[in-house]
N, C-alpha and C positions, 0 to 999 in steps of 0.2 A: 494410482498410488494409494496404498492402504495406510491406516494410522500407524501401523508398526514400521512402515518404511519412511514415514514423514518425520522431519525434525519438528515441525509444528503442524498441528491439525486442529481445525475448528469443525465442530459438528452441530448443526441446527442452532447456530449462535444467534442470539436475540438480545437487542438492547432497546428498551422502551423508556421514554422519558415521560413523567406524569404530565397530563394536560392541566392547563390553568382553568380554575373556576368551573370544574366539572367537565371540561372538554376531554375527548378521548386521548389516550396516551399516544405520543409520537413514536412510531415504530422505526427508529433510525436504522437499526440492523434487524432484518426480519426473516431469519431462517437461512443462515449462510453456512455453507460447507467450503472449506478452503484448506489446501495442503501446501506446505513448502518443504521441499526436500533438502538434504544436506548439499551444500555447494550450489544451490539453485537460486536464481533471481526471478521473482515473480512480480509483475507489474499489476497494480490495482488501479484501474482507470475508470473515469466517469466524470460527469458534470459536477460543479460545485453543489453541495447540498445533497448528494446522492447517498451519503453515509460512509464514504471512504475513510475519513479521519476517525469517525466514531468506531468503525470496525478495527482500524489500526490500534487505537487506544485500548480497545477491549482485548486485543491480542497481546498487548503489552502489560495488561493487568492494571492499567490506569483507570479504566471504567469497568465496573463489575457487571457482567452480563445478567440479564433478567431471565435468560433461558439458554439451554444448550451447554456446550463444554469446550474448553481449550485443553489440548494436551501438548506437552513439550518433551521431546525425547522419550515418548511413550508414557509419561506420567501426567496425571491431571494437574492443571494449574491450581495451586492452593492460594488462598487470599489472606492468610495470616501474615503479620508484619515480617516475621523472619523468613518465611517461605518466599514472599514477594521480593524481598531484598536480594535473596540468593538468585531468584529468577531474573531479576533485572540486571544482574551482573552478566548473565549469559545472553540476554536479549537487550540490545541498546537502541535508543531512539536518536535519529538525526533529523533535526527540524529544518524547515525551509529557509528561515531568515537567520543567517549567522549573526547578524548584528543584534538581534533580539535574544539569541541563545547565549551570548557571551557577556559577562559582567564587564562594563567598561573600566572598572577600577581594578580588575584582576589582570595580571600579566598572562601571557600565553602559557607560561610554565604552570601557574596556579590553576588556570582554566582546565588544563589537561590533567593535572594531578588531583583535581577535586574528587573524581570518582574513586581513585585509589584511597584517598583519605576517608571517604564515606564508608568504604568497605573494609577499612582496617588493613590495608596492604602491608605485609611485613617484609617485603623485599626491598631492593634498591630503587627508591622512588625516582631518583634522577635518571637512572639508566632506563627505567620503564617509560618515563616521559619522553626521553630522547628517541627511544625506539619507535614509539607511537607517532611522533612527529615525522620521523624519517619515513615510516610506512605510508604516511599521508602525503608525502612528497614535499615536505618542508626540510630542506637540507642546505647546509649542515644544521641540525636541530638546535644546537646551542646558540646559534645566531638569533633565534626567535624567542629564547627563554624569557628575556626581560622586556619584550615589546608588548605594547597594549593594542587592543583591537582597532583603535582608530588609526594606528600606524600601518595597518595591513590593507591589502586590496581585498575586494569582495571574495575572490577565489581563495586567497590565503586564509581569510576568516572561515570559509567553509571547510577548508582543510584542517584548521584547528578544531572545529566542531567534530569532524570525523576522527581526528586523533584522540579527542576526549572519549569517543566511543571505543576506539580500538585499544586504548590503554588497559581496559579490563579484559581483553582477549575474549570478546563475545563469540558466540556461534552464529548469531543472527542479528542483523540490524534492520530496523524499520525506518526507512527514509521517506519523510513526508515532504513531497515537492522539493527534492534536494537541490535542484538547480533553477527553480522558478525565479529567484531574485538575482540571478547572475547574468552578465552579458553573454551574448551568444558565443563569443570567442572563448569564454571560459567554461561554458557548459560541457563542451566536448572533453575538456581536460578532467573534469570531475567525474563524468561518466566513465572515462577510460580508467580513472583511479578505482572506481567501484568494481569494474571488471577485473582489474589486476588483483585487487584484494580477494575477489572470488577465486581466481586462478591460483594465487600464491598461498592463501590461508585457508581455502575451502570455506570461505565465509558465505553464508546464505543471506539473502536480502529480500524484503518486501518493499518495493518502491511504489509509493502512492503518488499518482499524478493524474492530471487532466489531459496530458499531452501524449497522444498515441504515437507521435513521432519519437518521443523519448523511449517509449516502451519498445519500439522497433529496434532502437540502437542498443538497448541494454538487457532486455529480458529474455529468459528462456521460455517462460509461459506468461500469459496475460489473462487476467480476470476482469471482465467488464461489469461494473456495478451500476444499477439503476434503482432508485427509490428503495434502498435497503436490502437489495438482493442481487446476487450474481446472476446475470442474464446470459452471459456467454463466457466460455473459458476454453483454453487449449494452448498448444504450442504457438508461440508468437507468429511464426511464419504462416500457420494455418489461419489463425483468427484475423490477421491483418491483411492477408492476400485474398482470402475467401470468406469474408464475414457472413454469418448466417442470420444473425439477429438484426432487425431493422434499426435498432438503436446503435449498434456497432457500425452499421453501414453509414448512418447519418454522421457519427463522430468522425469516421474516416473521410467522408466526402469533403470536409472543409480543409483537409491537408492539401498544400499546393501540389504535391506529387500525385494526388489522386487522379488528376487528369479529367475529371468530370465536373458536372455542375454541383455545387454544394446543396445538400438537403437541409432545408430550414425547418426545424421542428416547431410545431405550433405550441405557443404558450410556454409556461414555466412548468417544471415538474410538479406534480400534485403535492399537497400537504401530506407529510408522512403520518399525520394523525387521521387522515381521511384517504387512505389508499383505495383506489378504485377496485371494484369487483372484477373478477376475471383476470386477464393479463394486465398487470399494472401499467404497461406501456401503451395500451390500446388507444387511450385518449389522445396520444400524440403520434401514433404510428402512421408513417407516410404511406405504407402499403394499404392500410385500411382506408385512408383518406382518398387514395387514388381509385378505389374500387377494384383493385387488382386481386383482392382476396375475399370477394363476396361470399364464397362458399364456406369460409371458416369464420366469418365475421361474428356470428352469434357465439361461437366457442370462445373467440378472443374476448368477448365482452362478459362472458359468464364463467369460464373455466380457467382457474389459475394454473399455469404451466408448472410441471413438476420441478422441485428444487434440484439444481445440478449437483452432481458429485464433485468433490474437491480435487480429484486426481488429474493425471496428465492428459487424458483423452479429450478430444474436442467435443463440445456440446453447446447447445443453445436452448434456453428456456423460451421457446416460441412455437406457437401452433403452426406457423408458416414454414418452419425449418424442418429438415429431415428428423426422424426420431433421434432423440438425444439420450446420452447416458444420464441416469438419474441416481439420486442417493439411495444407498442400500436401506 
């Protein structure tokens, strides 16, 4: 998928946070290519602390990159106040904790109408709020107008948050762990809602999650992130049924349906201010630890695998994998 075909495209995106007291900068996002097409759902997966949320916030314009570029609908993301405001009407964020996203003193109506008021909506506010609530599965919408967050179930609160994003008729939503705080019985309903919105509205989505099972249920493509970089990407069926990167294999091994023994990764991910030389995963790689890859061990420790392209082809940034598609 080229930049001209993508709704959103990141190229060599980098976000580094200054170190304290002369320490090296923390490279939270370290050269990422990522594409999201129109009407496509991409799952961004990885352990906590791998850079997923920082990447998502940089794609939203909430964190200004220290390098690289973001393009939306073919145009570069501009960081002036007016340009960002217009961009954020087209790209909306859905947070993981609906209780923290909603003001307890605001009614459902006011929560959903807030975006319209910020952007100076000149149409029929009541009709727009009602339509957004209905699209989010809260029907009849008028029954929810005067209710407060504490009067709703967790699933209903998440639907209100989604309605607040939908009311501005965005082209893309970024959903950060959208079902992590919900009961298992409700998660499927919210995932089904996101799929329905994709099918009915052509809505694109980047779903940030640590849960590969969720990615399997909702995504068209998956991008696996480790220590600031995408290490495997491709169609969800390809990546999750035939993972090529040892990190992806380890993440999948802990799922109950994997059928094998879980792979226990050694230690915690390295400090992003001190990323290891060579392949950034080699210090935890189960293949190297087992001695199965002795012939490439030196390369893993000294040569950084090429950055993956952001398009639809399957690729893995790993010296043990078959040759991968790399960035132009």
